[in-house]
mmCIF file of the N, C-alpha and C atoms, coordinates in Angstrom:
data_MODEL
# 
_entry.id   MODEL 
# 
loop_
_atom_site.group_PDB 
_atom_site.id 
_atom_site.type_symbol 
_atom_site.label_atom_id 
_atom_site.label_alt_id 
_atom_site.label_comp_id 
_atom_site.label_asym_id 
_atom_site.label_entity_id 
_atom_site.label_seq_id 
_atom_site.pdbx_PDB_ins_code 
_atom_site.Cartn_x 
_atom_site.Cartn_y 
_atom_site.Cartn_z 
_atom_site.occupancy 
_atom_site.B_iso_or_equiv 
_atom_site.pdbx_formal_charge 
_atom_site.auth_seq_id 
_atom_site.auth_comp_id 
_atom_site.auth_asym_id 
_atom_site.auth_atom_id 
_atom_site.pdbx_PDB_model_num 
ATOM 1   N N  . UNK A 1 1  ? 1.235   -0.943 0.072   1.00 0.00 ? 1  UNK A N  1 
ATOM 2   C CA . UNK A 1 1  ? -0.465  -0.834 -0.778  1.00 0.00 ? 1  UNK A CA 1 
ATOM 3   C C  . UNK A 1 1  ? 1.045   1.160  -0.164  1.00 0.00 ? 1  UNK A C  1 
ATOM 4   N N  . UNK A 1 2  ? 0.504   2.475  -0.867  1.00 0.00 ? 2  UNK A N  1 
ATOM 5   C CA . UNK A 1 2  ? 1.319   3.581  -0.908  1.00 0.00 ? 2  UNK A CA 1 
ATOM 6   C C  . UNK A 1 2  ? 0.530   4.627  -0.837  1.00 0.00 ? 2  UNK A C  1 
ATOM 7   N N  . UNK A 1 3  ? 0.363   5.272  0.520   1.00 0.00 ? 3  UNK A N  1 
ATOM 8   C CA . UNK A 1 3  ? 0.199   6.445  0.801   1.00 0.00 ? 3  UNK A CA 1 
ATOM 9   C C  . UNK A 1 3  ? 0.621   8.000  1.147   1.00 0.00 ? 3  UNK A C  1 
ATOM 10  N N  . UNK A 1 4  ? 0.002   8.973  0.013   1.00 0.00 ? 4  UNK A N  1 
ATOM 11  C CA . UNK A 1 4  ? 0.010   10.347 -0.223  1.00 0.00 ? 4  UNK A CA 1 
ATOM 12  C C  . UNK A 1 4  ? -0.079  11.797 0.350   1.00 0.00 ? 4  UNK A C  1 
ATOM 13  N N  . UNK A 1 5  ? 0.510   11.890 1.823   1.00 0.00 ? 5  UNK A N  1 
ATOM 14  C CA . UNK A 1 5  ? -0.405  12.456 1.808   1.00 0.00 ? 5  UNK A CA 1 
ATOM 15  C C  . UNK A 1 5  ? -0.802  14.507 1.283   1.00 0.00 ? 5  UNK A C  1 
ATOM 16  N N  . UNK A 1 6  ? -1.453  14.065 2.112   1.00 0.00 ? 6  UNK A N  1 
ATOM 17  C CA . UNK A 1 6  ? -3.146  15.214 1.072   1.00 0.00 ? 6  UNK A CA 1 
ATOM 18  C C  . UNK A 1 6  ? -2.729  16.738 2.327   1.00 0.00 ? 6  UNK A C  1 
ATOM 19  N N  . UNK A 1 7  ? -3.152  16.353 3.695   1.00 0.00 ? 7  UNK A N  1 
ATOM 20  C CA . UNK A 1 7  ? -2.866  17.938 4.858   1.00 0.00 ? 7  UNK A CA 1 
ATOM 21  C C  . UNK A 1 7  ? -3.211  17.431 5.946   1.00 0.00 ? 7  UNK A C  1 
ATOM 22  N N  . UNK A 1 8  ? -3.211  18.258 7.257   1.00 0.00 ? 8  UNK A N  1 
ATOM 23  C CA . UNK A 1 8  ? -3.731  18.526 7.795   1.00 0.00 ? 8  UNK A CA 1 
ATOM 24  C C  . UNK A 1 8  ? -4.195  19.283 8.905   1.00 0.00 ? 8  UNK A C  1 
ATOM 25  N N  . UNK A 1 9  ? -4.553  19.292 9.988   1.00 0.00 ? 9  UNK A N  1 
ATOM 26  C CA . UNK A 1 9  ? -5.569  20.332 10.154  1.00 0.00 ? 9  UNK A CA 1 
ATOM 27  C C  . UNK A 1 9  ? -4.429  21.764 10.264  1.00 0.00 ? 9  UNK A C  1 
ATOM 28  N N  . UNK A 1 10 ? -5.057  23.158 9.852   1.00 0.00 ? 10 UNK A N  1 
ATOM 29  C CA . UNK A 1 10 ? -4.158  24.047 9.848   1.00 0.00 ? 10 UNK A CA 1 
ATOM 30  C C  . UNK A 1 10 ? -3.887  24.045 11.644  1.00 0.00 ? 10 UNK A C  1 
ATOM 31  N N  . UNK A 1 11 ? -2.103  24.728 11.740  1.00 0.00 ? 11 UNK A N  1 
ATOM 32  C CA . UNK A 1 11 ? -2.091  25.707 12.864  1.00 0.00 ? 11 UNK A CA 1 
ATOM 33  C C  . UNK A 1 11 ? -2.162  23.957 14.446  1.00 0.00 ? 11 UNK A C  1 
ATOM 34  N N  . UNK A 1 12 ? -1.834  23.484 13.445  1.00 0.00 ? 12 UNK A N  1 
ATOM 35  C CA . UNK A 1 12 ? -1.609  22.105 14.311  1.00 0.00 ? 12 UNK A CA 1 
ATOM 36  C C  . UNK A 1 12 ? -1.082  21.894 15.794  1.00 0.00 ? 12 UNK A C  1 
ATOM 37  N N  . UNK A 1 13 ? -1.815  21.439 16.561  1.00 0.00 ? 13 UNK A N  1 
ATOM 38  C CA . UNK A 1 13 ? 0.096   21.210 17.542  1.00 0.00 ? 13 UNK A CA 1 
ATOM 39  C C  . UNK A 1 13 ? 0.607   19.896 16.675  1.00 0.00 ? 13 UNK A C  1 
ATOM 40  N N  . UNK A 1 14 ? 1.276   19.443 17.704  1.00 0.00 ? 14 UNK A N  1 
ATOM 41  C CA . UNK A 1 14 ? 2.328   18.683 17.881  1.00 0.00 ? 14 UNK A CA 1 
ATOM 42  C C  . UNK A 1 14 ? 1.432   17.207 17.545  1.00 0.00 ? 14 UNK A C  1 
ATOM 43  N N  . UNK A 1 15 ? 0.261   17.225 18.160  1.00 0.00 ? 15 UNK A N  1 
ATOM 44  C CA . UNK A 1 15 ? -0.502  15.884 18.748  1.00 0.00 ? 15 UNK A CA 1 
ATOM 45  C C  . UNK A 1 15 ? -2.064  16.381 18.423  1.00 0.00 ? 15 UNK A C  1 
ATOM 46  N N  . UNK A 1 16 ? -2.592  15.587 18.135  1.00 0.00 ? 16 UNK A N  1 
ATOM 47  C CA . UNK A 1 16 ? -4.133  15.600 18.222  1.00 0.00 ? 16 UNK A CA 1 
ATOM 48  C C  . UNK A 1 16 ? -4.390  16.268 16.923  1.00 0.00 ? 16 UNK A C  1 
ATOM 49  N N  . UNK A 1 17 ? -4.085  15.661 15.725  1.00 0.00 ? 17 UNK A N  1 
ATOM 50  C CA . UNK A 1 17 ? -4.646  16.925 15.129  1.00 0.00 ? 17 UNK A CA 1 
ATOM 51  C C  . UNK A 1 17 ? -5.487  15.709 14.133  1.00 0.00 ? 17 UNK A C  1 
ATOM 52  N N  . UNK A 1 18 ? -6.423  15.729 13.170  1.00 0.00 ? 18 UNK A N  1 
ATOM 53  C CA . UNK A 1 18 ? -6.844  16.075 12.615  1.00 0.00 ? 18 UNK A CA 1 
ATOM 54  C C  . UNK A 1 18 ? -6.001  15.607 11.112  1.00 0.00 ? 18 UNK A C  1 
ATOM 55  N N  . UNK A 1 19 ? -5.756  14.452 9.700   1.00 0.00 ? 19 UNK A N  1 
ATOM 56  C CA . UNK A 1 19 ? -5.064  13.928 8.596   1.00 0.00 ? 19 UNK A CA 1 
ATOM 57  C C  . UNK A 1 19 ? -5.166  13.874 7.740   1.00 0.00 ? 19 UNK A C  1 
ATOM 58  N N  . UNK A 1 20 ? -5.639  14.306 7.164   1.00 0.00 ? 20 UNK A N  1 
ATOM 59  C CA . UNK A 1 20 ? -5.774  13.397 5.097   1.00 0.00 ? 20 UNK A CA 1 
ATOM 60  C C  . UNK A 1 20 ? -4.577  12.419 4.323   1.00 0.00 ? 20 UNK A C  1 
ATOM 61  N N  . UNK A 1 21 ? -4.381  11.019 4.195   1.00 0.00 ? 21 UNK A N  1 
ATOM 62  C CA . UNK A 1 21 ? -3.809  10.692 3.709   1.00 0.00 ? 21 UNK A CA 1 
ATOM 63  C C  . UNK A 1 21 ? -5.372  9.928  2.005   1.00 0.00 ? 21 UNK A C  1 
ATOM 64  N N  . UNK A 1 22 ? -4.249  9.488  0.966   1.00 0.00 ? 22 UNK A N  1 
ATOM 65  C CA . UNK A 1 22 ? -5.117  9.067  -0.255  1.00 0.00 ? 22 UNK A CA 1 
ATOM 66  C C  . UNK A 1 22 ? -4.392  7.611  -0.827  1.00 0.00 ? 22 UNK A C  1 
ATOM 67  N N  . UNK A 1 23 ? -4.373  6.930  -0.600  1.00 0.00 ? 23 UNK A N  1 
ATOM 68  C CA . UNK A 1 23 ? -4.011  5.972  -0.890  1.00 0.00 ? 23 UNK A CA 1 
ATOM 69  C C  . UNK A 1 23 ? -3.868  5.071  -2.674  1.00 0.00 ? 23 UNK A C  1 
ATOM 70  N N  . UNK A 1 24 ? -2.740  5.278  -2.457  1.00 0.00 ? 24 UNK A N  1 
ATOM 71  C CA . UNK A 1 24 ? -2.194  6.042  -4.226  1.00 0.00 ? 24 UNK A CA 1 
ATOM 72  C C  . UNK A 1 24 ? -2.961  5.071  -5.229  1.00 0.00 ? 24 UNK A C  1 
ATOM 73  N N  . UNK A 1 25 ? -2.706  3.582  -5.382  1.00 0.00 ? 25 UNK A N  1 
ATOM 74  C CA . UNK A 1 25 ? -4.035  3.119  -5.721  1.00 0.00 ? 25 UNK A CA 1 
ATOM 75  C C  . UNK A 1 25 ? -5.340  2.572  -6.121  1.00 0.00 ? 25 UNK A C  1 
ATOM 76  N N  . UNK A 1 26 ? -5.733  3.429  -5.486  1.00 0.00 ? 26 UNK A N  1 
ATOM 77  C CA . UNK A 1 26 ? -7.186  2.485  -5.204  1.00 0.00 ? 26 UNK A CA 1 
ATOM 78  C C  . UNK A 1 26 ? -8.346  4.414  -5.459  1.00 0.00 ? 26 UNK A C  1 
ATOM 79  N N  . UNK A 1 27 ? -6.909  5.443  -4.502  1.00 0.00 ? 27 UNK A N  1 
ATOM 80  C CA . UNK A 1 27 ? -7.689  6.509  -4.350  1.00 0.00 ? 27 UNK A CA 1 
ATOM 81  C C  . UNK A 1 27 ? -7.897  6.128  -3.504  1.00 0.00 ? 27 UNK A C  1 
ATOM 82  N N  . UNK A 1 28 ? -8.694  5.397  -2.191  1.00 0.00 ? 28 UNK A N  1 
ATOM 83  C CA . UNK A 1 28 ? -9.727  5.372  -0.735  1.00 0.00 ? 28 UNK A CA 1 
ATOM 84  C C  . UNK A 1 28 ? -9.472  6.964  -0.079  1.00 0.00 ? 28 UNK A C  1 
ATOM 85  N N  . UNK A 1 29 ? -9.850  7.475  0.500   1.00 0.00 ? 29 UNK A N  1 
ATOM 86  C CA . UNK A 1 29 ? -9.426  7.914  1.766   1.00 0.00 ? 29 UNK A CA 1 
ATOM 87  C C  . UNK A 1 29 ? -8.367  7.688  3.068   1.00 0.00 ? 29 UNK A C  1 
ATOM 88  N N  . UNK A 1 30 ? -7.460  7.940  3.731   1.00 0.00 ? 30 UNK A N  1 
ATOM 89  C CA . UNK A 1 30 ? -7.594  7.837  5.571   1.00 0.00 ? 30 UNK A CA 1 
ATOM 90  C C  . UNK A 1 30 ? -7.299  8.989  5.717   1.00 0.00 ? 30 UNK A C  1 
ATOM 91  N N  . UNK A 1 31 ? -8.422  8.754  6.585   1.00 0.00 ? 31 UNK A N  1 
ATOM 92  C CA . UNK A 1 31 ? -8.712  9.720  7.086   1.00 0.00 ? 31 UNK A CA 1 
ATOM 93  C C  . UNK A 1 31 ? -8.725  9.659  9.543   1.00 0.00 ? 31 UNK A C  1 
ATOM 94  N N  . UNK A 1 32 ? -7.821  10.336 9.681   1.00 0.00 ? 32 UNK A N  1 
ATOM 95  C CA . UNK A 1 32 ? -7.556  10.094 10.641  1.00 0.00 ? 32 UNK A CA 1 
ATOM 96  C C  . UNK A 1 32 ? -8.366  11.919 11.740  1.00 0.00 ? 32 UNK A C  1 
ATOM 97  N N  . UNK A 1 33 ? -8.645  12.193 12.173  1.00 0.00 ? 33 UNK A N  1 
ATOM 98  C CA . UNK A 1 33 ? -10.110 12.807 12.482  1.00 0.00 ? 33 UNK A CA 1 
ATOM 99  C C  . UNK A 1 33 ? -10.091 12.818 14.527  1.00 0.00 ? 33 UNK A C  1 
ATOM 100 N N  . UNK A 1 34 ? -10.811 13.384 14.612  1.00 0.00 ? 34 UNK A N  1 
ATOM 101 C CA . UNK A 1 34 ? -12.300 13.306 15.914  1.00 0.00 ? 34 UNK A CA 1 
ATOM 102 C C  . UNK A 1 34 ? -12.953 12.432 15.344  1.00 0.00 ? 34 UNK A C  1 
ATOM 103 N N  . UNK A 1 35 ? -13.519 11.418 17.045  1.00 0.00 ? 35 UNK A N  1 
ATOM 104 C CA . UNK A 1 35 ? -14.735 10.552 17.206  1.00 0.00 ? 35 UNK A CA 1 
ATOM 105 C C  . UNK A 1 35 ? -15.453 11.127 17.167  1.00 0.00 ? 35 UNK A C  1 
ATOM 106 N N  . UNK A 1 36 ? -16.662 11.487 16.288  1.00 0.00 ? 36 UNK A N  1 
ATOM 107 C CA . UNK A 1 36 ? -17.934 12.054 16.343  1.00 0.00 ? 36 UNK A CA 1 
ATOM 108 C C  . UNK A 1 36 ? -18.490 12.072 18.094  1.00 0.00 ? 36 UNK A C  1 
ATOM 109 N N  . UNK A 1 37 ? -19.551 12.389 18.675  1.00 0.00 ? 37 UNK A N  1 
ATOM 110 C CA . UNK A 1 37 ? -19.575 11.847 19.975  1.00 0.00 ? 37 UNK A CA 1 
ATOM 111 C C  . UNK A 1 37 ? -21.366 11.499 19.752  1.00 0.00 ? 37 UNK A C  1 
ATOM 112 N N  . UNK A 1 38 ? -21.688 11.573 21.558  1.00 0.00 ? 38 UNK A N  1 
ATOM 113 C CA . UNK A 1 38 ? -22.443 10.519 21.098  1.00 0.00 ? 38 UNK A CA 1 
ATOM 114 C C  . UNK A 1 38 ? -23.743 11.033 20.185  1.00 0.00 ? 38 UNK A C  1 
ATOM 115 N N  . UNK A 1 39 ? -23.116 12.872 20.426  1.00 0.00 ? 39 UNK A N  1 
ATOM 116 C CA . UNK A 1 39 ? -25.426 13.229 20.580  1.00 0.00 ? 39 UNK A CA 1 
ATOM 117 C C  . UNK A 1 39 ? -24.624 13.201 18.431  1.00 0.00 ? 39 UNK A C  1 
ATOM 118 N N  . UNK A 1 40 ? -23.097 13.297 18.377  1.00 0.00 ? 40 UNK A N  1 
ATOM 119 C CA . UNK A 1 40 ? -23.798 13.147 16.554  1.00 0.00 ? 40 UNK A CA 1 
ATOM 120 C C  . UNK A 1 40 ? -24.222 12.095 16.223  1.00 0.00 ? 40 UNK A C  1 
ATOM 121 N N  . UNK A 1 41 ? -23.384 11.160 16.741  1.00 0.00 ? 41 UNK A N  1 
ATOM 122 C CA . UNK A 1 41 ? -23.810 9.669  17.045  1.00 0.00 ? 41 UNK A CA 1 
ATOM 123 C C  . UNK A 1 41 ? -25.728 9.960  16.372  1.00 0.00 ? 41 UNK A C  1 
ATOM 124 N N  . UNK A 1 42 ? -25.729 9.270  17.011  1.00 0.00 ? 42 UNK A N  1 
ATOM 125 C CA . UNK A 1 42 ? -27.419 9.483  17.365  1.00 0.00 ? 42 UNK A CA 1 
ATOM 126 C C  . UNK A 1 42 ? -28.311 10.654 16.681  1.00 0.00 ? 42 UNK A C  1 
ATOM 127 N N  . UNK A 1 43 ? -28.086 11.847 16.354  1.00 0.00 ? 43 UNK A N  1 
ATOM 128 C CA . UNK A 1 43 ? -28.362 12.417 15.030  1.00 0.00 ? 43 UNK A CA 1 
ATOM 129 C C  . UNK A 1 43 ? -28.491 12.041 13.547  1.00 0.00 ? 43 UNK A C  1 
ATOM 130 N N  . UNK A 1 44 ? -27.151 11.289 13.516  1.00 0.00 ? 44 UNK A N  1 
ATOM 131 C CA . UNK A 1 44 ? -26.829 10.209 12.172  1.00 0.00 ? 44 UNK A CA 1 
ATOM 132 C C  . UNK A 1 44 ? -28.177 9.293  12.279  1.00 0.00 ? 44 UNK A C  1 
ATOM 133 N N  . UNK A 1 45 ? -28.026 8.848  13.475  1.00 0.00 ? 45 UNK A N  1 
ATOM 134 C CA . UNK A 1 45 ? -28.704 7.082  13.416  1.00 0.00 ? 45 UNK A CA 1 
ATOM 135 C C  . UNK A 1 45 ? -30.655 7.343  13.394  1.00 0.00 ? 45 UNK A C  1 
ATOM 136 N N  . UNK A 1 46 ? -30.688 8.747  13.846  1.00 0.00 ? 46 UNK A N  1 
ATOM 137 C CA . UNK A 1 46 ? -31.846 9.482  13.509  1.00 0.00 ? 46 UNK A CA 1 
ATOM 138 C C  . UNK A 1 46 ? -31.995 10.292 12.829  1.00 0.00 ? 46 UNK A C  1 
ATOM 139 N N  . UNK A 1 47 ? -31.196 10.603 11.709  1.00 0.00 ? 47 UNK A N  1 
ATOM 140 C CA . UNK A 1 47 ? -31.692 10.919 10.898  1.00 0.00 ? 47 UNK A CA 1 
ATOM 141 C C  . UNK A 1 47 ? -31.482 9.948  9.539   1.00 0.00 ? 47 UNK A C  1 
ATOM 142 N N  . UNK A 1 48 ? -30.825 8.478  9.428   1.00 0.00 ? 48 UNK A N  1 
ATOM 143 C CA . UNK A 1 48 ? -30.834 7.894  8.537   1.00 0.00 ? 48 UNK A CA 1 
ATOM 144 C C  . UNK A 1 48 ? -30.292 7.857  7.395   1.00 0.00 ? 48 UNK A C  1 
ATOM 145 N N  . UNK A 1 49 ? -30.279 6.739  6.057   1.00 0.00 ? 49 UNK A N  1 
ATOM 146 C CA . UNK A 1 49 ? -29.680 7.201  4.836   1.00 0.00 ? 49 UNK A CA 1 
ATOM 147 C C  . UNK A 1 49 ? -30.642 6.647  4.059   1.00 0.00 ? 49 UNK A C  1 
ATOM 148 N N  . UNK A 1 50 ? -30.362 5.440  3.967   1.00 0.00 ? 50 UNK A N  1 
ATOM 149 C CA . UNK A 1 50 ? -31.654 5.051  2.955   1.00 0.00 ? 50 UNK A CA 1 
ATOM 150 C C  . UNK A 1 50 ? -32.147 3.438  3.226   1.00 0.00 ? 50 UNK A C  1 
ATOM 151 N N  . UNK A 1 51 ? -33.308 4.217  2.493   1.00 0.00 ? 51 UNK A N  1 
ATOM 152 C CA . UNK A 1 51 ? -34.804 3.028  3.671   1.00 0.00 ? 51 UNK A CA 1 
ATOM 153 C C  . UNK A 1 51 ? -33.918 1.740  3.391   1.00 0.00 ? 51 UNK A C  1 
ATOM 154 N N  . UNK A 1 52 ? -34.843 1.334  4.476   1.00 0.00 ? 52 UNK A N  1 
ATOM 155 C CA . UNK A 1 52 ? -34.230 -0.089 5.315   1.00 0.00 ? 52 UNK A CA 1 
ATOM 156 C C  . UNK A 1 52 ? -32.991 -0.587 6.054   1.00 0.00 ? 52 UNK A C  1 
ATOM 157 N N  . UNK A 1 53 ? -31.735 0.562  5.027   1.00 0.00 ? 53 UNK A N  1 
ATOM 158 C CA . UNK A 1 53 ? -29.715 0.399  6.788   1.00 0.00 ? 53 UNK A CA 1 
ATOM 159 C C  . UNK A 1 53 ? -30.142 0.035  7.910   1.00 0.00 ? 53 UNK A C  1 
ATOM 160 N N  . UNK A 1 54 ? -29.547 -0.507 7.941   1.00 0.00 ? 54 UNK A N  1 
ATOM 161 C CA . UNK A 1 54 ? -29.350 0.468  9.766   1.00 0.00 ? 54 UNK A CA 1 
ATOM 162 C C  . UNK A 1 54 ? -29.057 0.740  9.735   1.00 0.00 ? 54 UNK A C  1 
ATOM 163 N N  . UNK A 1 55 ? -28.842 1.778  10.946  1.00 0.00 ? 55 UNK A N  1 
ATOM 164 C CA . UNK A 1 55 ? -27.323 2.752  11.764  1.00 0.00 ? 55 UNK A CA 1 
ATOM 165 C C  . UNK A 1 55 ? -27.191 2.593  13.090  1.00 0.00 ? 55 UNK A C  1 
ATOM 166 N N  . UNK A 1 56 ? -27.153 1.491  12.802  1.00 0.00 ? 56 UNK A N  1 
ATOM 167 C CA . UNK A 1 56 ? -25.937 1.102  13.860  1.00 0.00 ? 56 UNK A CA 1 
ATOM 168 C C  . UNK A 1 56 ? -24.149 1.076  13.258  1.00 0.00 ? 56 UNK A C  1 
ATOM 169 N N  . UNK A 1 57 ? -22.961 1.219  13.967  1.00 0.00 ? 57 UNK A N  1 
ATOM 170 C CA . UNK A 1 57 ? -22.186 1.236  13.135  1.00 0.00 ? 57 UNK A CA 1 
ATOM 171 C C  . UNK A 1 57 ? -21.415 -0.169 13.863  1.00 0.00 ? 57 UNK A C  1 
ATOM 172 N N  . UNK A 1 58 ? -20.821 -0.946 12.543  1.00 0.00 ? 58 UNK A N  1 
ATOM 173 C CA . UNK A 1 58 ? -19.878 -1.531 13.042  1.00 0.00 ? 58 UNK A CA 1 
ATOM 174 C C  . UNK A 1 58 ? -19.117 -2.507 13.456  1.00 0.00 ? 58 UNK A C  1 
ATOM 175 N N  . UNK A 1 59 ? -18.113 -3.505 13.807  1.00 0.00 ? 59 UNK A N  1 
ATOM 176 C CA . UNK A 1 59 ? -17.668 -3.106 15.007  1.00 0.00 ? 59 UNK A CA 1 
ATOM 177 C C  . UNK A 1 59 ? -16.175 -2.810 14.061  1.00 0.00 ? 59 UNK A C  1 
ATOM 178 N N  . UNK A 1 60 ? -16.294 -2.689 12.379  1.00 0.00 ? 60 UNK A N  1 
ATOM 179 C CA . UNK A 1 60 ? -15.212 -3.123 11.700  1.00 0.00 ? 60 UNK A CA 1 
ATOM 180 C C  . UNK A 1 60 ? -14.762 -1.531 10.949  1.00 0.00 ? 60 UNK A C  1 
ATOM 181 N N  . UNK A 1 61 ? -16.084 -0.608 12.124  1.00 0.00 ? 61 UNK A N  1 
ATOM 182 C CA . UNK A 1 61 ? -16.077 1.316  11.261  1.00 0.00 ? 61 UNK A CA 1 
ATOM 183 C C  . UNK A 1 61 ? -17.003 1.985  12.160  1.00 0.00 ? 61 UNK A C  1 
ATOM 184 N N  . UNK A 1 62 ? -16.076 3.306  11.788  1.00 0.00 ? 62 UNK A N  1 
ATOM 185 C CA . UNK A 1 62 ? -16.232 5.011  12.896  1.00 0.00 ? 62 UNK A CA 1 
ATOM 186 C C  . UNK A 1 62 ? -16.623 5.745  11.706  1.00 0.00 ? 62 UNK A C  1 
ATOM 187 N N  . UNK A 1 63 ? -17.148 6.380  13.273  1.00 0.00 ? 63 UNK A N  1 
ATOM 188 C CA . UNK A 1 63 ? -17.936 7.979  12.427  1.00 0.00 ? 63 UNK A CA 1 
ATOM 189 C C  . UNK A 1 63 ? -17.092 9.268  13.498  1.00 0.00 ? 63 UNK A C  1 
ATOM 190 N N  . UNK A 1 64 ? -16.429 9.431  11.922  1.00 0.00 ? 64 UNK A N  1 
ATOM 191 C CA . UNK A 1 64 ? -15.654 10.375 12.562  1.00 0.00 ? 64 UNK A CA 1 
ATOM 192 C C  . UNK A 1 64 ? -15.885 12.139 12.471  1.00 0.00 ? 64 UNK A C  1 
ATOM 193 N N  . UNK A 1 65 ? -15.689 13.655 13.034  1.00 0.00 ? 65 UNK A N  1 
ATOM 194 C CA . UNK A 1 65 ? -15.492 14.361 12.119  1.00 0.00 ? 65 UNK A CA 1 
ATOM 195 C C  . UNK A 1 65 ? -14.910 14.907 12.183  1.00 0.00 ? 65 UNK A C  1 
ATOM 196 N N  . UNK A 1 66 ? -15.151 15.162 10.625  1.00 0.00 ? 66 UNK A N  1 
ATOM 197 C CA . UNK A 1 66 ? -13.786 16.115 9.722   1.00 0.00 ? 66 UNK A CA 1 
ATOM 198 C C  . UNK A 1 66 ? -14.490 17.448 9.643   1.00 0.00 ? 66 UNK A C  1 
ATOM 199 N N  . UNK A 1 67 ? -13.847 18.840 10.180  1.00 0.00 ? 67 UNK A N  1 
ATOM 200 C CA . UNK A 1 67 ? -13.191 20.113 10.328  1.00 0.00 ? 67 UNK A CA 1 
ATOM 201 C C  . UNK A 1 67 ? -13.355 20.856 9.317   1.00 0.00 ? 67 UNK A C  1 
ATOM 202 N N  . UNK A 1 68 ? -14.236 21.190 8.483   1.00 0.00 ? 68 UNK A N  1 
ATOM 203 C CA . UNK A 1 68 ? -14.795 22.013 7.949   1.00 0.00 ? 68 UNK A CA 1 
ATOM 204 C C  . UNK A 1 68 ? -13.146 22.651 7.247   1.00 0.00 ? 68 UNK A C  1 
ATOM 205 N N  . UNK A 1 69 ? -12.656 23.043 7.684   1.00 0.00 ? 69 UNK A N  1 
ATOM 206 C CA . UNK A 1 69 ? -11.516 23.789 6.724   1.00 0.00 ? 69 UNK A CA 1 
ATOM 207 C C  . UNK A 1 69 ? -10.400 22.575 5.810   1.00 0.00 ? 69 UNK A C  1 
ATOM 208 N N  . UNK A 1 70 ? -10.724 21.310 6.864   1.00 0.00 ? 70 UNK A N  1 
ATOM 209 C CA . UNK A 1 70 ? -10.159 20.231 6.591   1.00 0.00 ? 70 UNK A CA 1 
ATOM 210 C C  . UNK A 1 70 ? -10.872 19.277 4.308   1.00 0.00 ? 70 UNK A C  1 
ATOM 211 N N  . UNK A 1 71 ? -11.329 20.163 4.538   1.00 0.00 ? 71 UNK A N  1 
ATOM 212 C CA . UNK A 1 71 ? -12.534 20.236 3.255   1.00 0.00 ? 71 UNK A CA 1 
ATOM 213 C C  . UNK A 1 71 ? -11.498 20.517 1.958   1.00 0.00 ? 71 UNK A C  1 
ATOM 214 N N  . UNK A 1 72 ? -10.872 21.135 2.744   1.00 0.00 ? 72 UNK A N  1 
ATOM 215 C CA . UNK A 1 72 ? -10.014 21.963 0.853   1.00 0.00 ? 72 UNK A CA 1 
ATOM 216 C C  . UNK A 1 72 ? -8.699  20.363 1.198   1.00 0.00 ? 72 UNK A C  1 
ATOM 217 N N  . UNK A 1 73 ? -8.382  19.956 1.900   1.00 0.00 ? 73 UNK A N  1 
ATOM 218 C CA . UNK A 1 73 ? -7.079  18.621 1.355   1.00 0.00 ? 73 UNK A CA 1 
ATOM 219 C C  . UNK A 1 73 ? -7.863  17.994 0.505   1.00 0.00 ? 73 UNK A C  1 
ATOM 220 N N  . UNK A 1 74 ? -9.711  17.999 -0.095  1.00 0.00 ? 74 UNK A N  1 
ATOM 221 C CA . UNK A 1 74 ? -10.075 16.563 -0.751  1.00 0.00 ? 74 UNK A CA 1 
ATOM 222 C C  . UNK A 1 74 ? -10.552 16.417 -1.022  1.00 0.00 ? 74 UNK A C  1 
ATOM 223 N N  . UNK A 1 75 ? -9.304  15.797 -2.352  1.00 0.00 ? 75 UNK A N  1 
ATOM 224 C CA . UNK A 1 75 ? -9.336  15.194 -3.725  1.00 0.00 ? 75 UNK A CA 1 
ATOM 225 C C  . UNK A 1 75 ? -10.039 15.425 -4.425  1.00 0.00 ? 75 UNK A C  1 
ATOM 226 N N  . UNK A 1 76 ? -10.786 16.018 -6.479  1.00 0.00 ? 76 UNK A N  1 
ATOM 227 C CA . UNK A 1 76 ? -12.316 15.232 -6.651  1.00 0.00 ? 76 UNK A CA 1 
ATOM 228 C C  . UNK A 1 76 ? -11.420 13.753 -6.888  1.00 0.00 ? 76 UNK A C  1 
ATOM 229 N N  . UNK A 1 77 ? -12.619 12.736 -7.281  1.00 0.00 ? 77 UNK A N  1 
ATOM 230 C CA . UNK A 1 77 ? -12.636 11.614 -8.153  1.00 0.00 ? 77 UNK A CA 1 
ATOM 231 C C  . UNK A 1 77 ? -11.084 11.580 -9.119  1.00 0.00 ? 77 UNK A C  1 
ATOM 232 N N  . UNK A 1 78 ? -11.089 12.516 -10.208 1.00 0.00 ? 78 UNK A N  1 
ATOM 233 C CA . UNK A 1 78 ? -10.059 12.806 -10.991 1.00 0.00 ? 78 UNK A CA 1 
ATOM 234 C C  . UNK A 1 78 ? -8.750  12.940 -10.422 1.00 0.00 ? 78 UNK A C  1 
ATOM 235 N N  . UNK A 1 79 ? -8.621  13.316 -8.895  1.00 0.00 ? 79 UNK A N  1 
ATOM 236 C CA . UNK A 1 79 ? -7.109  13.810 -8.857  1.00 0.00 ? 79 UNK A CA 1 
ATOM 237 C C  . UNK A 1 79 ? -6.179  12.279 -7.292  1.00 0.00 ? 79 UNK A C  1 
ATOM 238 N N  . UNK A 1 80 ? -8.239  11.814 -7.041  1.00 0.00 ? 80 UNK A N  1 
ATOM 239 C CA . UNK A 1 80 ? -7.472  10.544 -6.030  1.00 0.00 ? 80 UNK A CA 1 
ATOM 240 C C  . UNK A 1 80 ? -6.400  9.641  -6.090  1.00 0.00 ? 80 UNK A C  1 
ATOM 241 N N  . UNK A 1 81 ? -6.561  9.211  -7.503  1.00 0.00 ? 81 UNK A N  1 
ATOM 242 C CA . UNK A 1 81 ? -5.772  8.791  -8.900  1.00 0.00 ? 81 UNK A CA 1 
ATOM 243 C C  . UNK A 1 81 ? -5.221  8.898  -8.670  1.00 0.00 ? 81 UNK A C  1 
ATOM 244 N N  . UNK A 1 82 ? -3.587  8.813  -9.298  1.00 0.00 ? 82 UNK A N  1 
ATOM 245 C CA . UNK A 1 82 ? -2.239  9.497  -9.832  1.00 0.00 ? 82 UNK A CA 1 
ATOM 246 C C  . UNK A 1 82 ? -2.249  8.271  -11.278 1.00 0.00 ? 82 UNK A C  1 
ATOM 247 N N  . UNK A 1 83 ? -2.318  8.961  -11.829 1.00 0.00 ? 83 UNK A N  1 
ATOM 248 C CA . UNK A 1 83 ? -1.799  7.891  -13.731 1.00 0.00 ? 83 UNK A CA 1 
ATOM 249 C C  . UNK A 1 83 ? -0.991  7.795  -13.518 1.00 0.00 ? 83 UNK A C  1 
# 
């Protein structure tokens, strides 16, 4: 797996820093960020997604909160995988 660094939370201290990478081959985003609090999780579960889809978070998944300022580092589909 080859990761490419995309960005880190501006003016970040040395620890506790939301960070984004892209996996070069697949274009998958790897995101380190703050864990969503219970209020956020509960609201996401209340809103739901598609009819009939569980709102439970499986053990192998997490819900994170990505600060809005970090959106600047999200690549578009054409940028995600370098040819």
